[in-house]
N, C-alpha and C positions, 0 to 999 in steps of 0.2 A: 576462459575460452574466448578466442577472437570473435568479434561480432561480424555479422554478415556485411555490414557497411564497411568495416575495416578491410575485409577480404576483397570486396568489390574495388575499393580504391587501390588496394595493392595490385590487383590484377590489371587495372588500367595502367598503373605506373610501370609494371613489368612489360606490358604489351608495347607501350610507347617507347621504352628504352631498348627494345629488341631490334637489332638491325633488320631481321626478317620482315618485321612489320613495314618498315620504310621501303624495303626492296619490293615487296609485294604491291605496296601503294604506287610506287613509281611505275611498275609494270602495268598496273591497271589503268592509271590515268594517262600514261604514255600511249597505251594502245588505243584508248578511246579518242584522245586528241588526234593521234595519227590517222585513224580511220576517217574521222569527219573532215580533216584537212584534205586528205587524198581524194575522198569521194566528191567533195565540193569542187576542188580544182579540176578533177577529171571531167565532171559534168560541164563545168564552165568552159574549159579549154576546147573540148570537142564540140561544144555548142549542140548538145543533144544528138551527136552522130558519132558512131564508132569508126574504126579504121576501115571498115568494109562498107560504110555508108548506111548502115542500118540505124533505125531510130533508137535513141536511148532515152526518150522522154520518161520511160518507166523508172529510171534511176532517180528522178526527182521525187517520186513518191516515197523513197526511202529517206529523204532528207527534209522535205518541206512539211511544215505543220498543217494539220494536226495528225495526219496519218503517219508521219515520220516518227512519232512517239513510239509506235509499236515496233518499228525496226530498231530504234534506239534502245528500247527496253530489252530486246533480244540480245543485243550486244552487251548491255550491262549485266544481264543475268548470265549470258554465255561465258563471259570472262570472269565476272564477279563471283559466280558460284565456285569455279575452280580455285580462284584466289582465296576465297574464304574457307574452302575445304582445307587447303594447305595451312592457312592461318590457324584455324580451329584445331586441326589435328596436331599442329605444332605446339599450341598452347597446352594441350593435355599431354601429348606424347613426350614432349621435351622434359616434363617434370620427372618422368621415369628415366629417360636417357641421361639426364644430367644429375639424377638422384636428388633433385631439390625437393621432391615430394616428402622426403623424410624430414627436412627442415620445416616444411609447411605444417606437418602433423605435430612436430615437436613444439610449435608455437600454439598448440592446443586448438588448431583449426579442425572443426568437425568435418568428417569426410563428405557428408551430404552438403554442408554449407560451402565447402570448397568447390564442389561440382556446380552448385547453384551460382556462386559468385562468378565462376568462369563462363557459365552459360549466359548470364546477364551481360557480362562484358562483350562476349562474342556476338550476342544479338544486337547490342547497341552499335558495335563496329560494323555489322552487316548492314544495318539500317543507314548508318552514316555513309558507308561506301556506296550504297545504292543511290542515296540522295545526291551525293557528289557526282556519281556517274550520270544521273539524269540531268543534273545541271549542265554537264558537258554536252549531253544530247540536246538540251534546249538551246544552249549557246551555239552549237553547231548548226542546228536547224534555222535559228535566226540569222546566222552568218550566211547560210546557203540562200535564205530568202532574200537577203540584201544583195548578194552577188548575182543570183540567177534571175530574180524578178526585178532587180533594179529599184527596189523601194527603200525608203528610209523611214517609213512610218512603222516603228516598232510597236507602238500602241495598237495599231490596226492588226498587227500580227498576233500579239498576245491578248486575244479576246478572253472573255470570261469562260467560254466553252473550252478553249485550249487549256487554260489554267486548271479548270476542273478535271479535264481528262489527264493532265499531267499528274495531278495528285493521285488519281485513281491508279494510273499506270505505275507510278512510283511505289504505291502501297503494295500492289500485287507483286512487283519485282522484288521488293524488300522481303516479302514473305518467302518467295522462292529461294533467294540467296541465303536468308537466315536458316531455313530448314536444311539446305544442303550443308551449311556450316555446322549445324547441330549434328547431322548424320556423321560427318567426318570427325567431329570432336568426340562424339559418344563411342564410335568404333575405336578410335585411338585410346580412349579411356578403358574400354572393355578389354582390349588386348594389350594394354600397357605399351603401345608402340605407335610412334608417329607414322612409320612406313606402312604398317598394316592399315591404320585408320584412313590415311590419305589415299592409299592405293585402292582399297575396296570402294571408298566413296567416289573417287574419280572414275573408276571403272563403271560403277553403277550409273554415274552421271552420263557417260558417253554411250553406254550400252542399254541402259534402262529404257530410254524412249523407244529404241528399236524393238526391244523385247515386248514392250507393252503394245506397240503397233502390230507386231506379228501375231500376238495372242488375240488381239481384238478382231483379227481377220477370220478367226475360226468360229464364225457364226455367233449366235446369241450367247452361248455359254462362254465362248472366248472373250466376248465383250465384257461380260460380268466379271470374269476372272481378271481381266486387265484392270478393272476398277479396284481390285484388291491389292494391286501392286503399290509399293511405296511412292513410285514416281507419278502415279495417276493425278493426284491433287496438285503436285508441284507443277507439272507440265500444263495442267489445266489453267493455272494462273497466267502463264505466259500466252497460251492460246487466246485467253480472254482479252489480252492486250492488243491482239492483231485486228486491224479494221476489216480485213478480208478473211478472218478466221471463222471457225465453225460457230454456229449459234447454239448456245446451251440453254436448256430450260432451267427454271429456278431450282428444281429438284436436283439436277445435275451439278449445279453450282454448290448447293448444300452438300452434296456427296463429296465434292472436291475438298471442301472445308473440313468435313468430318474425316476424310482420309488423311489430310495433313495433321490434324489434331491427334488422331489415333496413332499414326505411325511415329509422330514426334514423341508422344508419350511412351511408345514401345521402345524406341531407341534410348530415351532417357532412362527408362526402367532397366534396360540391359546394361547401360554404362554404370548406373548406380549399384546395381546388384553385383556386378563383377568387381567394382572398385571397393565396395564395402566388405567384400569377402576375400579380397586379394591380400597376399603376403607382400606388403610394400617393399620390404627389404630385399626379398627375392626378385620381385618384378623390376626393381631399380638397381639391381646389382651390376 
């Protein structure tokens, strides 16, 4: 039987060689670079005034450190989550669409080990994508600082507090992106379909926050029910990144972490159960 280490290396090799991986990467990094270039130029050219003469100084808060890290993390997660949902759903779903799952099982890869190997690869890729995205955020913020503030003292910009906040924000963002990727991947595995997995996960991503917000408005009961939704903990991580966001108690933060762990385990259990009991020949026919 193929070892877990062998399967993990195989999954990374397959992911790197897939054109979809590079296309999604270009989309992600291209969007991040474009956004920071446009925002910096727009703020500089207009000299903090828009076409109607209204003050635009508030735009600088989205770019300059350290508050700009919260805005940047929103972009990283906003685009990165969708990119990684598609990536993860493709990693699992394409095995059925291309019927390569049969070959994987013929090389005596255990079904559970196969799922775990893909999960590890997807998690690592989610973290790497988030780190790369936050590096773009940091570079964009430093560039904006140099352009808008006219300073060349990068050491004075990258203080210990800023670097510490960068690490915390990056960690929270990576958790959010990785969990969304997990959801997309497990749904694709459960239904043996890239389209179903990515479609449901992306729909949940865009609609989930609205649903949770609406439910939370229905008094105390609604607020508690909203905390049982899968998106509660994920969205909470992003809200914690915002300098002007809500203030959560330690108990609420713990509740977010518990929500993420429980729902992640639930989706993994669903995917594993469906896959271990699936007729692979029929599902990949």
